[in-house]
Steps between C-alpha positions, in 0.01 A plus 500: 500500500493435876126567513434255217698231680309572820169472316590170333645371828178577685290346221709182522460485879127560464462217244689262726300597808164452326556125474433304821710211365798726431470652847492147648812403306687813613395449864596133491846565352549765767837631608674162515400356163368156406549235235233452235405169662458655847293782357276277289439261792418784739264690270314201351443674166428328170803455276362768267435757776841439652699522176303790349525723807856410598620553142328841500667600829841393365449674165388824669797499737337417835664158540832349393620143515852449634657162570162326485338742745239766424578835658334840503663792321480856637165537319385169649590616850316828437191301398535275806521801733199662332298198611 
């Protein structure tokens, strides 16, 4: 079972890393976190691009929202460090 989790984990990281927009979002959130407004202003993405990609990162467990601030999970930090 551990190997299957590793395979799905790596596939998830790969999917996230293949999107330049998702990589931008992860890099912008960084270690300290940001609000949605700060992130949207900084990245200058369309509403659709922003919502679609941020929702995907949240759903897949790379980003969480706590007290109005977006923060990276362990997977998000792993993706950030991978560049």
